[in-house]
C-alpha positions as CSV (number, residue, x, y, z in Angstrom):
1,M,5.7,-2.0,27.7
2,V,2.9,0.5,28.2
3,T,2.0,2.6,25.2
4,M,0.1,5.8,24.7
5,R,-2.9,3.7,23.4
6,D,-2.9,1.8,26.7
7,V,-3.2,5.1,28.5
8,A,-5.9,6.2,26.1
9,D,-7.9,3.0,26.6
10,A,-7.6,3.2,30.4
11,A,-8.6,6.9,30.4
12,G,-11.5,6.4,28.0
13,V,-10.1,8.9,25.5
14,S,-8.2,8.9,22.2
15,P,-4.4,8.7,21.9
16,A,-4.5,12.3,20.4
17,T,-6.2,13.5,23.6
18,V,-3.5,11.8,25.7
19,S,-0.8,13.5,23.6
20,R,-2.5,16.9,24.1
21,V,-2.7,16.4,27.9
22,L,1.0,15.4,28.1
23,S,2.3,18.1,25.8
24,G,0.0,20.9,27.0
25,T,-0.2,22.3,23.4
26,R,-4.0,22.1,23.1
27,A,-6.9,22.6,25.4
28,V,-8.8,19.6,26.7
29,T,-11.7,19.3,29.1
30,P,-10.8,19.1,32.8
31,E,-12.4,15.6,33.0
32,A,-10.1,14.4,30.2
33,E,-7.1,15.9,31.7
34,T,-7.8,14.2,35.1
35,A,-8.6,10.8,33.5
36,V,-5.3,10.9,31.5
37,T,-3.2,12.0,34.5
38,R,-4.6,9.2,36.6
39,A,-4.1,6.6,33.9
40,V,-0.5,7.7,33.4
41,S,0.1,7.3,37.1
42,R,-1.7,4.0,37.5
43,L,-0.1,2.4,34.5
44,K,3.4,3.8,35.3
45,Y,3.7,5.2,31.7
46,R,7.4,5.2,31.0
47,P,9.1,8.6,31.3
48,H,10.9,8.0,28.0
49,Y,7.5,8.1,26.1
50,V,6.2,10.9,28.3
51,G,9.4,12.9,27.4
52,R,8.6,12.4,23.7
53,A,5.1,13.6,24.2
54,L,6.2,16.6,26.2
55,R,8.4,18.0,23.5
56,K,7.2,21.5,22.6
57,R,8.5,21.8,19.1
58,A,7.5,19.8,16.1
59,T,10.2,18.6,13.7
60,N,8.0,19.2,10.6
61,T,9.3,15.9,9.4
62,V,7.2,12.9,8.1
63,G,8.6,9.4,8.1
64,M,7.8,7.0,5.3
65,V,8.5,3.3,5.1
66,V,8.2,1.4,1.7
67,P,8.5,-2.3,1.2
68,R,11.2,-2.3,-1.5
69,I,12.6,0.8,-3.1
70,A,14.0,-1.3,-6.0
71,N,10.4,-1.8,-7.2
72,P,10.0,1.3,-9.5
73,F,6.4,1.9,-8.5
74,F,7.4,3.0,-5.0
75,P,9.8,5.8,-5.9
76,H,6.9,7.4,-7.9
77,L,4.8,7.2,-4.8
78,V,7.6,8.6,-2.6
79,Q,8.2,11.5,-5.0
80,A,4.5,12.3,-5.1
81,V,4.2,12.3,-1.3
82,E,7.2,14.6,-1.0
83,R,5.7,17.0,-3.5
84,A,2.4,17.0,-1.7
85,L,4.2,17.8,1.6
86,Q,6.3,20.6,0.4
87,P,3.7,23.4,0.3
88,H,3.0,22.7,4.0
89,G,6.6,23.1,5.0
90,R,7.2,19.5,5.8
91,E,10.1,17.2,4.9
92,L,10.1,13.5,4.2
93,L,12.4,10.9,5.7
94,L,12.5,7.6,3.8
95,C,13.2,4.1,4.9
96,D,13.2,0.7,3.0
97,S,11.8,-2.3,4.9
98,Q,13.3,-4.8,2.4
99,D,9.9,-6.7,2.4
100,D,10.8,-8.0,5.9
101,P,8.4,-7.3,8.8
102,V,11.4,-7.5,11.3
103,V,13.3,-4.9,9.3
104,E,10.2,-2.9,9.0
105,A,9.7,-2.8,12.7
106,R,13.2,-1.6,13.2
107,R,12.8,1.2,10.6
108,I,9.6,2.4,12.2
109,G,11.3,2.4,15.6
110,A,14.2,4.4,14.2
111,L,11.8,7.0,12.7
112,L,10.0,7.3,16.0
113,E,13.2,7.8,17.9
114,G,14.1,10.4,15.3
115,K,11.1,12.3,16.4
116,V,9.1,12.4,13.1
117,D,5.7,14.1,13.5
118,A,3.8,11.5,11.5
119,L,4.3,8.3,9.5
120,V,3.3,7.1,6.0
121,L,3.6,3.3,5.9
122,I,3.3,0.9,2.9
123,P,3.2,-2.3,5.0
124,C,5.0,-5.3,3.7
125,H,2.7,-7.9,5.2
126,S,-1.0,-7.8,6.0
127,R,-0.6,-9.5,9.4
128,A,3.1,-9.5,10.5
129,S,3.2,-5.7,10.1
130,R,0.4,-5.1,12.6
131,P,2.4,-4.9,15.9
132,A,4.8,-2.3,14.8
133,L,2.1,-0.3,13.0
134,K,-0.1,-0.2,16.1
135,E,2.7,0.8,18.4
136,A,3.6,3.7,16.0
137,A,-0.1,4.7,15.8
138,A,-0.2,5.0,19.6
139,R,2.4,7.7,19.5
140,I,2.0,9.6,16.3
141,P,-0.5,9.9,13.4
142,V,0.0,7.0,10.9
143,V,-1.6,6.6,7.5
144,Q,-1.3,3.4,5.4
145,L,-0.7,4.0,1.7
146,D,-1.3,1.5,-1.1
147,R,-1.2,-1.6,1.1
148,A,-3.3,-2.3,4.2
149,V,-3.1,-4.0,7.5
150,A,-6.6,-4.8,8.6
151,R,-7.9,-3.9,12.1
152,S,-4.9,-1.6,12.8
153,G,-6.9,1.4,13.9
154,T,-5.2,3.6,11.3
155,D,-6.3,5.5,8.2
156,L,-5.8,4.1,4.7
157,V,-5.4,5.6,1.2
158,S,-5.3,3.1,-1.6
159,V,-7.0,2.1,-4.8
160,D,-9.9,-0.3,-5.4
161,N,-7.8,-3.3,-6.5
162,R,-10.7,-5.6,-6.9
163,A,-12.6,-3.2,-9.2
164,G,-9.4,-2.7,-11.2
165,M,-9.1,-6.4,-11.9
166,R,-12.8,-6.6,-12.8
167,A,-12.2,-3.9,-15.4
168,V,-9.3,-5.8,-16.9
169,V,-11.4,-9.0,-17.2
170,E,-14.2,-7.0,-18.9
171,H,-11.6,-5.5,-21.4
172,L,-10.1,-8.9,-22.2
173,R,-13.5,-10.5,-22.8
174,G,-14.5,-7.6,-24.9
175,S,-11.4,-8.2,-27.1
176,G,-12.4,-11.8,-27.6
177,R,-10.3,-13.6,-24.9
178,S,-11.8,-16.5,-23.0
179,R,-9.0,-18.6,-21.5
180,L,-7.8,-16.3,-18.7
181,A,-4.8,-16.9,-16.4
182,F,-3.6,-14.9,-13.4
183,V,0.0,-14.6,-12.3
184,G,0.2,-12.9,-8.9
185,A,2.1,-12.6,-5.6
186,D,1.7,-13.6,-2.0
187,P,-1.9,-12.9,-1.0
188,E,-0.6,-11.9,2.5
189,I,0.4,-8.7,0.8
190,S,-2.9,-6.9,0.7
191,T,-2.7,-5.6,-2.9
192,A,-1.8,-9.0,-4.1
193,G,-4.7,-10.6,-2.2
194,E,-7.2,-8.0,-3.4
195,R,-6.1,-8.3,-7.0
196,L,-6.4,-12.1,-6.8
197,N,-9.8,-11.8,-5.2
198,G,-10.9,-9.5,-8.1
199,F,-9.9,-12.1,-10.6
200,L,-11.6,-14.9,-8.7
201,K,-14.8,-13.0,-8.4
202,S,-14.8,-12.2,-12.2
203,V,-13.6,-15.5,-13.7
204,T,-15.3,-18.7,-12.6
205,A,-13.6,-22.1,-12.2
206,H,-15.6,-23.7,-15.0
207,E,-14.0,-21.1,-17.4
208,G,-10.7,-23.0,-17.0
209,R,-9.0,-20.2,-15.1
210,R,-5.4,-20.8,-14.1
211,I,-3.6,-19.1,-11.1
212,L,0.0,-19.0,-10.2
213,L,1.4,-17.1,-7.2
214,G,5.0,-16.0,-6.5
215,D,6.3,-12.5,-5.9
216,F,6.1,-9.0,-7.5
217,S,9.2,-9.5,-9.7
218,A,9.9,-9.8,-13.4
219,E,11.9,-12.9,-12.7
220,W,8.8,-14.6,-11.2
221,G,6.8,-13.5,-14.2
222,E,9.2,-15.1,-16.7
223,E,9.4,-18.3,-14.6
224,S,5.6,-18.5,-14.5
225,V,5.3,-18.8,-18.2
226,G,7.0,-22.2,-18.2
227,R,4.3,-23.4,-15.8
228,I,1.3,-21.9,-17.4
229,I,2.0,-22.3,-21.1
230,E,0.8,-25.9,-21.3
231,H,-2.7,-24.7,-20.4
232,R,-2.7,-22.5,-23.6
233,P,-4.2,-19.3,-22.1
234,D,-5.2,-16.6,-24.5
235,A,-4.7,-13.9,-21.9
236,V,-2.5,-13.6,-18.8
237,M,-3.4,-11.0,-16.2
238,C,-0.6,-10.0,-13.9
239,A,-0.7,-8.5,-10.4
240,N,1.7,-5.8,-11.3
241,D,3.7,-4.4,-14.3
242,L,7.0,-6.1,-13.3
243,I,5.4,-9.5,-13.4
244,A,3.9,-8.6,-16.7
245,L,7.3,-7.6,-18.1
246,G,8.6,-11.0,-17.2
247,V,5.6,-12.8,-18.7
248,L,6.1,-10.9,-22.0
249,R,9.7,-11.9,-22.1
250,G,8.9,-15.5,-21.3
251,F,6.4,-15.8,-24.1
252,R,8.6,-14.1,-26.6
253,R,11.5,-16.4,-25.8
254,R,9.2,-19.4,-26.5
255,G,8.3,-18.0,-29.9
256,H,4.8,-16.8,-29.0
257,A,3.5,-13.5,-30.5
258,I,1.9,-10.8,-28.3
259,P,-1.0,-10.1,-28.6
260,E,-1.8,-12.5,-31.5
261,D,-1.2,-15.7,-29.4
262,V,-1.7,-14.3,-25.9
263,A,-2.7,-11.0,-24.4
264,V,-0.8,-9.7,-21.3
265,T,-1.9,-7.1,-18.8
266,G,-0.3,-5.5,-15.8
267,F,-1.2,-3.2,-12.8
268,D,0.3,0.1,-11.7
269,D,1.3,1.7,-15.0
270,I,5.0,2.2,-14.0
271,D,6.9,4.7,-16.1
272,L,9.6,3.2,-18.3
273,V,8.0,-0.3,-17.8
274,A,4.5,-0.2,-19.2
275,E,5.1,2.2,-22.1
276,W,8.5,0.9,-23.0
277,A,7.6,-2.8,-22.8
278,E,7.6,-4.7,-26.1
279,P,4.8,-4.5,-27.0
280,A,3.5,-1.6,-24.9
281,L,1.6,-3.0,-21.9
282,T,-2.1,-2.7,-21.2
283,T,-2.4,-2.0,-17.4
284,M,-4.4,-0.4,-14.6
285,R,-3.0,3.1,-13.8
286,Q,-2.8,4.0,-10.2
287,P,-3.6,7.7,-9.6
288,V,-0.3,8.4,-7.8
289,D,-0.6,12.1,-7.3
290,E,-4.2,11.7,-6.0
291,L,-3.0,9.0,-3.6
292,A,-0.3,11.2,-2.3
293,A,-2.6,14.2,-1.9
294,G,-5.1,12.0,0.0
295,V,-2.4,10.8,2.4
296,V,-1.1,14.3,3.1
297,H,-4.7,15.6,3.6
298,V,-5.4,12.9,6.2
299,L,-2.0,13.3,7.9
300,L,-2.4,17.1,8.3
301,A,-5.9,16.7,9.6
302,R,-4.7,14.2,12.2
303,L,-1.8,16.4,13.2
304,G,-4.3,19.3,13.6
305,G,-6.3,17.3,16.1
306,D,-8.9,15.6,13.9
307,E,-10.3,12.8,16.0
308,R,-13.0,11.6,13.7
309,P,-13.3,7.8,13.0
310,R,-10.5,6.3,10.9
311,V,-11.1,6.5,7.2
312,S,-10.4,4.2,4.3
313,H,-10.2,6.1,1.0
314,R,-10.3,3.9,-2.1
315,L,-9.6,5.6,-5.4
316,M,-10.5,4.1,-8.8
317,P,-7.5,3.0,-11.0
318,E,-7.8,3.7,-14.7
319,L,-7.5,1.1,-17.5
320,V,-4.8,2.1,-20.0
321,V,-5.1,0.1,-23.2
322,R,-2.0,-0.5,-25.2
323,A,-0.7,-3.0,-27.8
324,S,-0.3,-6.0,-25.5
325,T,-4.1,-6.8,-25.6
326,G,-4.9,-6.3,-29.3
327,A,-8.1,-8.0,-30.4
328,V,-8.1,-11.7,-31.4
329,A,-7.8,-12.3,-35.1
330,P,-11.1,-13.6,-36.6
């Protein structure tokens, strides 16, 4: 199946230029128009796709695909993106990929057939999400949010997950903790991999570090306690707040006091999770509104014809210290 990117590569121009030539909505150089026209003819670019590109009216709708809407962090991101789009007269159409690359590809395809003008994608897998992502990016502007697929040729807006984990390590050491453990998720999810990498770069093997990897759920967090407790960590760093919630529960059910016996940290600062945990959870706060504003800024620029090289915006998360990491008693 020939894509718009194939046409662009054959013509030596960008996909945006191909779109302009086919739609006739923006001026291009005569040379570019000739190159695109010849490439379309030579590659037998399918009329179905040409028909999409020839549509004269935008839908003013942006599609968004999230990995799992049941994870309470993602609804906050969705709401923030929707708020950021509203002043620009654009609506948001949401899909859930269920953490499945096959489902994700179907959702992306459905949004493309629904004629969204652009796509915000939180990819569910750092490799398996690439084909559908690249196909979408050949047709409309696509920005990755929070998670990343490397070498996808698309823009990214996220936080510096590695720096966030380094900040947590520094905080724990500053409060007297020395036996650090990490409970994370599948490193093929970019955020999980980056947070694990931040831990590994900050805590050396000879310090007795312990690592357990599962998924981003509270159930996994609670299960992990049974595996890690024999190593007697005095701090457990978790890859997100849901894991941390389960870790807190697991230690409490075994009669361990938090933070007197063990400190626990999360990542994301999810409302009604971090603040309402018992005790309240120390975590890295993601700047949700700033992430959403960054995504919308990039999308609008691409929709306006910006052809500058793809960007990777990394914002700094903020350490929020709460009761779960109180200082070690002397």
